[in-house]
C-alpha positions, 0 to 999 in steps of 0.5 A: 584091915586090923593092925595091932602092936605091943608098943606103937602104931605110927604112920608117917606124914602124908601116909594114905590108907584107902579102903573100899566102900564099907571097909573097916580099918582098926588099929590097936596099940599102946601108943598111936601116932597117925599123921596121914589120911584114912579114907573108908567111904561108908566104912568104919575107922577105929584107932584105940590105945590099949594097955598091954603086958609092957605097961606098968600096971602088970609090973607094979613098982613096990 
């Protein structure tokens, strides 16, 4: 499972994400706030913040 967002990826308190053994969960966004549980037995979890077109690096202040 791959989730990506331009600005924020947020899970509410108590959120449960469960995948089958060997599964993969990846989340990419400018801001990530995870307040629950991710269960992926023998799998992979990636939560990565990334710059995108809404960040100031693409629109520098002169």
